[in-house]
C-alpha positions in Angstrom: 31.4 7.4 -55.7 33.1 9.0 -52.7 30.9 12.1 -53.1 27.8 9.9 -53.2 28.9 8.1 -50.1 29.5 11.3 -48.3 26.1 12.5 -49.4 24.5 9.2 -48.5 26.0 9.2 -45.1 24.5 12.6 -44.3 21.1 11.6 -45.6 20.8 8.2 -43.8 22.2 8.8 -40.4 19.0 7.6 -38.8 18.9 4.7 -41.3 22.4 3.6 -40.5 23.0 0.1 -39.2 23.0 -0.3 -35.5 25.8 -2.7 -34.6 25.2 -2.5 -30.9 22.8 -5.5 -31.1 24.1 -9.0 -30.2 25.6 -10.9 -33.1 26.4 -7.8 -35.2 29.9 -7.0 -33.9 32.7 -6.4 -36.4 30.5 -5.5 -39.3 31.7 -3.3 -42.2 29.3 -0.4 -41.4 30.3 1.8 -44.3 29.6 -0.9 -46.9 26.3 -1.9 -45.2 25.2 1.7 -45.0 26.0 2.3 -48.6 23.9 -0.7 -49.6 21.0 0.5 -47.5 21.2 3.9 -49.1 21.2 2.6 -52.6 18.4 0.1 -51.9 16.1 2.6 -50.3 16.8 5.6 -52.5 13.6 6.9 -54.1 11.2 4.9 -51.9 8.6 6.3 -49.5 10.6 5.0 -46.7 13.6 7.0 -47.8 11.6 10.2 -48.3 10.2 9.9 -44.8 13.6 9.4 -43.4 14.8 12.5 -45.2 12.1 14.6 -43.6 13.0 13.2 -40.2 16.6 13.9 -40.9 15.9 17.5 -41.8 13.9 18.0 -38.6 16.6 16.5 -36.5 19.3 18.7 -38.1 17.2 21.7 -37.4 16.8 20.7 -33.8 20.6 20.2 -33.5 21.2 23.6 -34.9 18.8 25.2 -32.4 20.6 23.3 -29.6 24.0 24.5 -30.8 22.7 28.1 -30.8 21.5 27.7 -27.3 24.8 26.2 -26.1 26.8 29.0 -27.7 24.7 31.6 -25.9 25.5 30.2 -22.4 27.6 32.4 -20.2 30.2 31.2 -17.7 27.8 32.0 -14.9 25.1 29.9 -16.4 27.4 27.0 -17.0 28.6 27.2 -13.3 24.9 27.3 -12.2 24.2 24.2 -14.3 27.2 22.4 -12.9 26.1 23.2 -9.3 22.6 22.0 -10.0 23.9 18.8 -11.6 26.2 18.0 -8.6 23.3 18.6 -6.1 21.1 16.3 -8.1 23.7 13.6 -8.2 24.2 13.8 -4.4 20.5 13.4 -3.9 20.3 10.4 -6.3 23.2 8.8 -4.5 21.5 9.1 -1.2 18.4 7.2 -2.4 20.2 4.5 -4.5 18.7 1.1 -3.8 20.9 -1.9 -4.1 18.8 -4.3 -2.1 17.0 -6.0 -5.0 18.1 -8.7 -7.4 16.6 -8.0 -10.8 16.9 -10.4 -13.7 16.2 -9.6 -17.3 15.6 -12.7 -19.5 15.7 -12.4 -23.2 15.1 -15.3 -25.6 17.7 -15.5 -28.4 16.3 -14.5 -31.8 13.0 -15.9 -30.5 10.8 -15.9 -33.6 13.7 -17.2 -35.8 14.7 -19.8 -33.2 11.1 -21.2 -33.1 11.1 -21.5 -36.9 14.5 -23.2 -37.0 13.4 -25.6 -34.3 10.4 -26.6 -36.2 12.2 -26.8 -39.6 15.8 -28.0 -39.0 16.7 -27.2 -42.7 16.8 -23.5 -41.7 19.5 -23.9 -39.0 22.5 -23.4 -41.3 21.0 -20.8 -43.5 20.6 -17.0 -43.1 16.9 -16.5 -42.4 14.6 -13.9 -41.1 10.9 -13.8 -39.9 8.8 -11.2 -41.8 8.1 -10.0 -45.3 9.3 -7.5 -47.9 7.9 -4.6 -45.9 9.5 -5.3 -42.5 11.4 -8.0 -40.6 10.5 -9.0 -37.0 13.9 -10.7 -36.3 16.7 -12.6 -38.0 19.0 -15.5 -36.9 22.6 -14.9 -36.0 23.9 -16.1 -39.4 21.9 -13.4 -41.2 23.1 -10.7 -38.7 26.6 -11.2 -39.9 25.4 -9.6 -43.2 23.8 -6.7 -41.3 20.2 -8.1 -41.4 18.3 -7.3 -38.3 14.8 -6.6 -36.9 12.9 -3.5 -37.9 14.6 -3.6 -41.3 12.5 -3.7 -44.6 12.7 -7.1 -46.2 13.7 -5.6 -49.6 16.8 -4.0 -48.0 17.7 -7.2 -46.2 17.7 -9.1 -49.5 20.2 -6.5 -50.9 22.5 -7.1 -47.9 22.0 -10.9 -48.1 20.7 -12.3 -51.4 20.5 -15.8 -50.0 18.3 -14.7 -47.1 15.3 -17.0 -46.5 12.1 -15.1 -45.4 9.6 -16.9 -43.3 6.1 -15.7 -42.7 5.5 -15.0 -39.0 3.2 -17.3 -37.0 2.2 -15.4 -33.9 -0.2 -18.1 -32.7 2.8 -20.5 -32.5 5.0 -17.9 -30.8 2.4 -17.0 -28.3 2.0 -20.7 -27.3 5.7 -21.1 -26.8 5.9 -17.8 -24.8 3.2 -19.2 -22.5 5.4 -22.2 -21.7 8.3 -19.9 -20.9 6.1 -17.7 -18.7 5.0 -20.7 -16.7 8.6 -21.3 -15.7 9.1 -17.6 -14.9 6.1 -17.7 -12.5 7.9 -20.4 -10.4 10.7 -18.0 -9.7 8.7 -14.7 -9.4 4.9 -15.0 -9.5 4.8 -11.2 -10.2 7.2 -11.2 -13.1 6.8 -8.4 -15.6 6.6 -9.6 -19.3 7.8 -6.9 -21.7 6.9 -8.9 -24.9 6.6 -12.5 -26.0 10.3 -13.1 -25.7 11.5 -11.1 -22.7 10.6 -10.4 -19.1 11.9 -8.9 -15.8 11.9 -10.9 -12.6 12.7 -9.9 -9.1 14.4 -12.9 -7.5 15.0 -11.2 -4.1 12.4 -13.3 -2.3 13.1 -16.5 -4.3 16.8 -16.4 -3.1 15.6 -16.2 0.5 13.5 -19.3 -0.1 16.3 -21.0 -2.0 18.8 -20.7 0.8 16.5 -22.6 3.0 15.5 -25.3 0.5 16.7 -28.9 0.4 19.1 -30.2 -2.2 16.3 -32.3 -3.8 14.4 -29.1 -4.7 17.3 -27.9 -6.8 18.0 -31.1 -8.8 16.7 -31.1 -12.4 17.0 -33.4 -15.4 19.0 -32.4 -18.5 18.9 -34.1 -21.9 22.3 -35.0 -23.4 23.9 -32.5 -25.8 26.0 -32.7 -28.9 29.5 -31.3 -29.2 28.1 -27.9 -30.4 26.1 -27.7 -27.2 22.7 -28.3 -28.8 20.2 -30.8 -27.4 20.1 -34.2 -29.0 16.7 -34.6 -30.6 15.5 -37.9 -32.0 12.2 -38.2 -33.8 11.6 -41.6 -32.2 12.2 -40.3 -28.7 10.0 -38.2 -26.4 10.3 -34.4 -26.8 8.2 -33.6 -23.8 9.5 -31.7 -20.8 11.4 -34.3 -18.8 11.2 -32.3 -15.6 7.4 -32.5 -15.9 7.0 -36.1 -16.9 9.9 -37.9 -15.3 11.5 -35.7 -12.5 8.9 -36.6 -9.8 9.8 -40.3 -10.2 13.5 -39.6 -10.2 13.4 -37.4 -7.1 11.5 -40.2 -5.2 14.2 -42.8 -5.8 15.6 -44.2 -2.6 19.1 -43.7 -4.0 18.6 -39.9 -3.8 17.1 -40.0 -0.3 20.4 -40.3 1.5 22.1 -38.1 4.0 25.6 -39.6 3.9 26.7 -37.7 0.8 27.7 -34.1 1.5 26.5 -31.2 -0.6 30.0 -30.7 -2.0 30.1 -34.3 -3.3 26.5 -34.7 -4.3 26.9 -33.7 -7.9 29.8 -36.2 -8.3 27.5 -38.8 -6.8 24.7 -37.9 -9.2 27.0 -38.3 -12.2 27.9 -41.8 -11.1 24.3 -43.1 -11.1 23.2 -45.4 -13.9 19.5 -44.8 -14.3 19.1 -47.7 -16.7 19.3 -50.0 -13.7 16.6 -48.2 -11.7 12.8 -48.8 -11.7 11.9 -45.9 -13.9 9.3 -45.6 -16.7 10.7 -46.4 -20.1 8.1 -44.6 -22.1 6.5 -41.2 -21.7 3.0 -41.3 -20.3 2.1 -38.2 -22.4 3.3 -39.0 -25.9 4.0 -42.8 -25.4 7.4 -42.4 -27.0 10.7 -43.7 -25.6 12.2 -41.5 -22.9 15.6 -40.2 -23.9 18.8 -40.5 -21.8 19.4 -37.8 -19.3 21.6 -36.6 -16.5 20.9 -34.9 -13.2 22.3 -31.5 -12.2 22.3 -30.0 -8.7 22.1 -26.2 -8.7 23.5 -24.0 -5.9 21.6 -21.5 -3.8 23.4 -18.5 -5.5 21.6 -16.1 -7.9 24.0 -17.2 -10.7 22.8 -20.9 -10.3 19.2 -19.8 -9.9 19.3 -18.0 -13.2 21.2 -20.9 -14.9 18.7 -23.3 -13.6 15.8 -21.2 -15.0 17.5 -20.9 -18.4 18.3 -24.6 -18.5 14.7 -25.5 -17.7 13.5 -23.2 -20.5 15.8 -25.0 -22.9 14.7 -28.4 -21.7 11.0 -27.5 -22.2 11.1 -25.5 -25.5 14.5 -26.5 -27.1 15.2 -22.7 -27.2 18.0 -20.8 -25.5 17.7 -17.7 -23.4 20.2 -15.1 -22.2 19.9 -13.2 -18.9 21.3 -10.2 -17.1 21.5 -10.0 -13.3 21.8 -6.6 -11.6 20.3 -4.4 -8.8 17.9 -2.6 -11.2 16.1 -3.1 -14.5 18.3 -0.7 -16.5 21.5 -2.6 -15.7 19.8 -6.0 -16.0 18.7 -5.1 -19.5 22.2 -4.1 -20.5 23.7 -7.3 -18.9 21.3 -9.6 -20.8 22.8 -8.5 -24.1 26.4 -8.9 -22.8 26.9 -12.7 -23.4 24.3 -13.5 -26.1 23.4 -16.0 -27.2 22.8 -18.5 -24.5 24.7 -16.7 -21.7 24.3 -14.6 -18.7 26.2 -11.7 -17.0 26.0 -10.2 -13.5 26.7 -6.9 -12.0 27.0 -7.2 -8.2 25.3 -4.7 -5.9 28.4 -2.6 -5.4 28.7 1.1 -6.1 32.3 0.9 -7.3 31.6 -2.0 -9.7 28.5 -0.3 -11.1 30.5 3.0 -11.8 33.3 1.0 -13.4 30.9 -0.9 -15.6 29.1 2.3 -16.8 32.3 4.2 -17.5 33.0 2.8 -21.0 29.5 1.7 -21.9 28.2 3.2 -25.1 25.1 5.4 -24.6 23.3 3.4 -27.4 23.4 0.3 -25.2 21.0 2.0 -22.7 17.3 1.2 -23.2 15.5 4.4 -24.1 18.3 6.0 -26.0 17.7 5.6 -29.7 19.2 7.0 -32.9 17.7 10.5 -32.5 18.9 10.9 -28.9 22.2 9.4 -29.9 22.7 12.0 -32.6 21.6 14.9 -30.3 24.1 13.8 -27.7 26.8 13.2 -30.3 26.6 16.9 -31.3 27.7 17.5 -27.7 30.6 15.0 -28.0 28.8 12.5 -25.9 29.2 8.8 -26.9 29.9 7.0 -23.6 27.9 7.0 -20.4 30.9 8.7 -18.7 30.6 11.6 -21.1 27.2 12.3 -19.7 28.8 13.2 -16.4 31.6 15.3 -18.1 29.0 17.4 -20.0 26.5 17.6 -17.2 26.6 21.5 -17.2 25.6 21.6 -20.9 23.0 18.9 -20.5 21.3 20.9 -17.7 20.5 23.7 -20.1 20.1 21.7 -23.4 17.4 19.3 -22.2 14.3 19.2 -20.1 14.5 18.6 -16.3 13.1 15.1 -16.6 15.5 14.2 -19.4 18.4 15.7 -17.6 17.5 13.7 -14.4 17.4 10.5 -16.6 20.9 11.2 -17.9 22.3 11.7 -14.4 20.7 8.4 -13.3 22.4 6.7 -16.2 25.8 8.0 -15.1 25.2 6.4 -11.7 23.8 3.2 -13.1 20.5 3.8 -11.5 17.2 2.3 -12.7 13.9 1.0 -11.4 13.8 -1.6 -8.7 10.0 -2.2 -8.8 8.4 -4.3 -11.6 5.2 -3.4 -13.3 2.4 -5.6 -12.0 -0.7 -6.4 -14.0 -2.8 -4.2 -11.7 -0.4 -1.4 -12.3 -0.3 -1.7 -16.1 -1.6 1.4 -17.8 -2.3 -0.2 -21.2 -2.2 -3.3 -23.3 -1.8 -3.3 -27.1 -1.0 -5.3 -30.2 0.1 -4.2 -33.6 1.2 -5.7 -36.9 3.3 -4.6 -39.8 2.3 -5.9 -43.2 2.5 -5.4 -46.9 0.4 -2.5 -48.3 -3.4 -2.9 -47.7 -5.9 -0.5 -49.3 -9.0 -2.5 -49.6 -11.5 -1.4 -46.9 -12.7 -5.0 -46.4 -9.2 -6.2 -45.8 -8.5 -3.3 -43.4 -11.5 -4.2 -41.3 -10.5 -7.8 -41.4 -7.0 -6.9 -40.1 -8.6 -4.7 -37.4 -10.8 -7.6 -36.3 -7.8 -9.9 -36.1 -5.9 -7.4 -33.9 -9.0 -6.9 -31.7 -9.2 -10.7 -31.3 -5.6 -10.9 -30.1 -6.1 -7.9 -27.8 -9.2 -9.3 -26.2 -7.5 -12.6 -25.7 -4.6 -10.9 -23.9 -6.9 -8.9 -21.7 -8.8 -12.0 -20.7 -5.6 -13.9 -20.0 -4.3 -11.0 -17.8 -7.8 -10.7 -16.3 -8.0 -7.0 -17.1 -10.7 -4.7 -18.5 -10.2 -1.3 -20.2 -12.2 1.7 -21.1 -10.3 3.6 -23.8 -9.7 2.0 -27.2 -7.0 3.5 -29.4 -6.3 2.8 -33.1 -2.8 3.4 -34.5 -2.1 3.3 -38.2 0.9 4.0 -40.4 0.4 4.9 -44.0 2.7 3.8 -46.9 4.3 7.3 -46.6 5.2 6.4 -43.0 2.7 8.9 -41.6 1.6 7.8 -38.2 -1.9 8.6 -36.8 -3.6 7.7 -33.5 -7.3 7.9 -32.8 -9.0 7.0 -29.5 -12.3 7.2 -27.7 -13.5 6.1 -24.3 -16.3 3.6 -23.8 -19.1 4.0 -21.3 -18.1 0.9 -19.5 -15.1 -1.2 -18.8 -14.8 -4.2 -21.0 -12.5 -6.9 -22.5 -15.2 -8.2 -24.9 -13.8 -8.7 -28.4 -17.0 -7.5 -30.2 -17.2 -4.3 -28.2 -13.5 -3.6 -28.8 -13.8 -4.3 -32.5 -16.9 -2.1 -32.9 -15.0 0.8 -31.2 -11.9 0.3 -33.3 -14.0 -0.2 -36.5 -15.6 3.2 -36.0 -12.2 4.9 -35.6 -10.9 3.1 -38.7 -14.0 4.2 -40.6 -13.3 7.8 -39.8 -9.9 7.4 -41.4 -11.2 5.6 -44.4 -13.9 8.2 -45.0 -11.4 11.1 -44.6 -9.7 10.0 -47.8 -12.7 9.1 -49.9 -11.1 10.7 -53.0 -8.3 8.2 -52.7 -7.8 4.9 -50.9 -6.3 4.6 -47.4 -3.1 2.7 -47.9 -1.7 1.3 -44.7 1.4 -0.8 -43.8 0.9 -1.0 -40.0 -2.1 -1.1 -37.7 -2.3 -1.4 -34.0 -5.1 -1.5 -31.3 -4.6 -0.5 -27.7 -6.7 -0.6 -24.6 -6.0 1.8 -21.8 -7.5 2.9 -18.4 -7.2 -0.7 -17.2 -8.8 -2.2 -14.1 -8.8 -5.8 -12.8 -11.6 -7.8 -14.3 -13.3 -8.4 -11.0 -13.4 -4.7 -10.1 -16.7 -3.9 -11.7 -19.0 -1.1 -10.5 -22.6 -0.8 -9.8 -24.5 2.4 -10.8 -26.6 4.3 -8.3 -29.6 3.7 -10.7 -29.6 0.0 -9.9 -29.8 0.8 -6.1 -33.3 2.1 -6.7 -34.4 -1.2 -8.2 -33.6 -3.7 -5.4 -36.6 -5.5 -4.1 -35.2 -7.2 -1.1 -34.2 -5.7 2.2 -30.7 -6.1 3.5 -30.3 -9.5 5.1 -27.7 -10.4 7.6 -25.0 -13.0 6.9 -22.6 -14.8 9.3 -19.6 -14.9 7.0 -18.6 -11.8 5.1 -15.9 -11.2 2.6 -14.7 -8.1 0.8 -16.5 -9.2 -2.4 -20.3 -8.6 -2.9 -22.2 -9.9 -5.9 -25.4 -8.3 -7.1 -28.2 -9.1 -9.6 -30.7 -6.6 -10.9 -34.5 -7.1 -10.5 -36.9 -4.4 -11.4 -39.8 -3.8 -9.1 -42.2 -1.0 -8.3 -40.6 1.7 -6.3 -41.8 2.2 -2.7 -40.7 3.9 0.4 -39.0 0.9 1.9 -36.8 0.5 -1.2 -35.8 4.1 -1.1 -34.9 3.9 2.6 -32.9 0.8 1.9 -31.0 2.6 -0.9 -30.2 5.5 1.4 -29.0 3.0 4.0 -26.6 1.6 1.4 -25.3 5.1 0.7 -24.8 5.7 4.4 -22.7 2.7 4.9 -19.4 3.6 6.6 -20.0 7.4 6.1 -19.7 9.2 9.4 -21.0 12.4 8.0 -24.3 10.9 6.8 -24.6 8.5 9.7 -25.6 11.1 12.4 -27.8 13.0 9.9 -29.7 10.0 8.7 -30.1 8.6 12.2 -31.9 11.8 13.1 -34.0 11.5 9.9 -35.1 8.0 10.9 -36.1 9.1 14.4 -38.0 12.0 12.9 -39.8 9.6 10.5 -41.2 7.5 13.4 -42.7 10.6 14.9 -44.1 11.8 11.6 -45.9 8.5 11.1 -48.3 9.4 14.0 -48.9 13.0 12.9 -48.6 12.8 9.1 -51.4 14.6 7.3 -52.9 13.7 3.9 -51.2 16.7 2.4 -47.8 15.4 3.6 -48.5 12.1 2.0 -49.2 13.9 -1.3 -45.8 15.7 -1.0 -44.0 12.4 -0.5 -45.9 10.9 -3.3 -44.7 13.7 -5.6 -41.1 13.1 -4.5 -41.4 9.4 -5.3 -42.7 10.3 -8.7 -39.7 12.6 -9.3 -37.4 9.8 -8.3 -39.1 7.4 -10.7 -38.7 9.9 -13.5 -35.0 9.9 -12.9 -34.9 6.1 -12.7 -36.8 5.8 -15.9 -34.6 8.2 -17.7 -31.5 6.5 -16.5 -32.8 3.2 -17.6 -33.3 4.5 -21.1 -29.7 5.8 -21.2 -28.4 2.6 -19.6 -30.1 0.6 -22.4 -28.3 2.8 -24.9 -25.1 1.9 -23.2 -25.8 -1.8 -23.3 -26.8 -1.8 -26.9 -24.2 0.5 -28.1 -21.3 0.5 -25.6 -18.9 1.7 -28.2 -20.6 5.0 -28.8 -17.8 7.5 -29.5 -17.4 10.1 -26.8 -14.2 11.7 -27.9 -11.7 11.4 -30.7 -8.0 12.3 -30.4 -6.0 12.6 -33.5 -2.2 13.0 -33.4 -1.2 16.6 -34.0 -4.9 17.6 -33.8 -6.4 18.7 -30.5 -10.0 18.9 -31.8 -12.3 16.8 -29.6 -15.8 15.9 -30.6 -18.1 15.4 -27.6 -21.6 13.9 -27.8 -24.3 14.8 -25.3 -26.1 12.5 -23.0 -29.2 12.1 -25.1 -27.2 11.1 -28.2 -24.7 8.9 -26.5 -25.2 7.7 -23.0 -26.4 8.6 -19.6 -24.2 10.4 -17.1 -24.4 7.7 -14.5 -23.2 8.0 -10.9 -21.1 5.0 -9.9 -20.9 3.4 -6.5 -17.5 1.8 -5.7 -17.2 -0.2 -2.5 -14.1 0.4 -0.4 -12.1 -1.9 1.7 -13.5 -0.5 5.0 -17.3 -0.6 4.1 -19.3 -1.6 7.1 -21.3 -4.3 5.3 -20.3 -7.1 7.7 -23.8 -8.0 8.7 -25.7 -7.4 5.5 -25.8 -8.6 1.9 -27.4 -7.1 -1.1 -29.4 -9.3 -3.5 -31.0 -8.7 -6.9 -29.1 -5.5 -7.8 -27.0 -5.0 -11.0 -24.6 -7.8 -12.1 -21.5 -6.3 -10.7 -18.9 -6.8 -8.0 -17.5 -4.5 -5.4 -13.9 -5.3 -4.6 -11.9 -3.8 -1.8 -8.8 -2.0 -2.9 -5.4 -3.6 -2.3 -3.0 -1.7 0.0 0.4 -1.2 -1.4 3.6 -1.8 0.5 4.2 1.9 1.4 0.9 3.1 2.8 -0.2 6.8 2.8 -3.4 8.2 4.2 -5.6 10.0 1.7 -8.7 11.8 2.9 -11.9 12.5 1.0 -12.5 16.3 1.0 -16.3 15.8 1.0 -17.0 13.3 3.8 -13.6 13.2 5.5 -13.2 9.4 5.1 -9.6 8.2 5.1 -8.0 5.2 3.3 -4.5 3.9 2.7 -3.1 4.6 -0.8 -6.5 5.4 -2.2 -6.3 4.9 -6.1 -7.1 8.2 -7.8 -9.9 6.7 -10.0 -11.6 5.2 -6.9 -11.2 8.4 -5.0 -12.9 10.3 -7.8 -15.8 7.9 -7.9 -16.1 8.1 -4.1 -16.2 11.9 -4.3 -18.9 11.8 -7.0 -20.9 9.5 -4.7 -20.5 11.7 -1.7 -21.8 14.7 -3.7 -24.8 12.6 -4.8 -25.4 11.5 -1.2 -25.5 15.2 -0.1 -28.0 15.9 -2.9 -30.3 13.1 -1.9 -30.1 14.2 1.7 -31.0 17.7 0.6 -33.9 16.5 -1.3 -35.3 14.6 1.7 -34.7 17.6 3.9 -36.5 19.9 1.4 -39.5 17.6 1.2 -39.8 17.4 4.9 -39.7 21.2 5.2 -42.0 21.8 2.2 -44.7 23.1 4.5 -42.5 26.1 5.1 -42.4 26.9 1.4 -46.1 26.4 0.5 -49.7 26.7 1.7 -49.7 23.2 3.2 -49.1 23.2 6.9 -48.0 20.2 9.0 -49.3 19.9 12.6 -46.9 21.3 15.1 -45.2 18.7 17.4 -43.1 19.9 20.2 -41.2 16.6 20.2 -39.8 17.2 16.7 -36.4 18.8 16.5 -36.3 22.2 14.8 -34.7 22.4 11.4 -33.1 25.7 10.3 -34.5 27.3 7.2 -32.4 26.9 4.1 -31.3 30.0 2.4 -30.2 28.5 -0.9 -32.5 27.8 -3.8 -34.2 24.4 -3.3 -33.2 21.7 -5.7 -35.8 19.3 -7.1 -34.9 15.8 -8.2 -36.1 16.5 -11.7 -34.0 19.6 -12.1 -30.9 18.0 -10.5 -30.8 14.9 -12.6 -32.2 16.5 -15.8 
């Protein structure tokens, strides 16, 4: 048996139980690892872990060969580079923010135990035989935890109760929690349904100037084991929503004779049964339960305690929190006093260094089992060991990874939270029992797309690239993606795109069935929902001249109306292109003045030339319309497919997929203050939002400058500038066509001379073909 144990330990190092999670302290790791080994031996999961283990061991061997080849001079150089980097990092360390990480305690399991009190005293987990989402703290004492297959969990705890997940219910509870988060930080960053980062820096400033009444909240009575008393005959609504306004307006609380130090004692002495307060809840019509009042201080500790208590009062669920100067430390702190606790690291360099000294590297978010084993081969198990072995780390890892390790030694992390407009992608995925029936796979894909579309609409985001992630029963992971022709958050369009990707995978294994255990859908290249674009094609269709308006905002709405093309419409379109463009402004002003002179001397031949140019424009418009119709009818046409470990890209041409359309993006400094566009495409032009740290960015084509110009908007602007120059060239070429052909225009001394172009003339048909 000892031989088997030794062999098993070498085979399942990445499968070994992680006891760094809250509620799993003091476990018999050797016994649990042996059970995991025996339960998983011979399964697809075990075979996949064996392959990963072999790859990891090979990587460790290569790393050791590299380390052994390092000379003393190379180690000294690595030490010098590490010390210089550390000094630079210390110089830019930011301790001015107050970041809070809030993590709900065993969230999915807690929701199920709340709704079914029979589960409270039993080991239970949410999930199925294939994978668990979470477990309660009773089950964790047996080694049962999230991301563990259910059949292994039952071997560890035979009495384990498995509950099917209900994500609709979890999402609804999460929304209630987020409403409370938003009152402390409107720009909080949710990481999942049960955790989020908040920056309370500004809230604390407001808090210090607030009155005591703003910091008084209602608390339900608790039992001896610190759980809220719940009676089926009493109201279970949020008392701070239904009753607090009436309590705060009591005359007994509007007194100035009680000092802040004695106010809590005064609140405890009040008997609310004698006051004129509602007896029944106006929402559920049930009897209101007894309560007490608590005054919270202006400190960050009390602010976080207040937030956690309000969450518990509303959802009957507990939350833990970490308070620190950055996100990395806050995440570690939130796990320190779980469940239902909080921990703070003050913004002090010495306190941070002391905290990091004996912290296991596995506690750091971003360091998993693989990195832990790689570092373990270098005798690194604590964060302080990263500093001691910094010379070796400099040579053994990439520059970015090495910099990350040095930041950990200093306790440094991000101080800026990801906002919705900064988010790069949004995704949803599910693990399930094996599915091989194509109809069921498509049904699961549709379900995921529905959830993703809902999340996008709630976040008011639109995306352009749809990705499909699948995991087979042999634990092989594949990712396919393609980019849509337009930004969207429409469920049908997302599903059609994901369905095409899934179909490719199903068709690729026609000889056998595609057997999956996980599927996910992601939308990337996100933009705010209101930030739509209008194509240059639609500019040729407007039928109304620009009309002046008295009040002007940064948002312009347009509707499309197709009319016959005439010279006025084209001139109006050019005026739109010229808006706020200093390069085109002088050129086009000259063109307008020339036009007034040409009107008197224009010959029939010249009219024929201009008529030909308009026909060329109409051909381009007609062709673009056909391509645009293809986009509208088949927005999910696949433009490229990216497969993991496969760099082959399949590109479809314009005729088979969609038109290459030129997009017009309004910028925040467009000079549209006295004009409004009507009856052009249903789209909106939104001015870009300037960030806190502003930087000038200049367009290399027209020279226009903007603060913190987003890269995607800059690219679109440059495309537009290039198309402007093309249109200007076309106009100039048509005006000078008399110099290229037999048709002569009458000489007029009042006309400014135009230098002859040396480059080959570009016709509209050939340019837009």
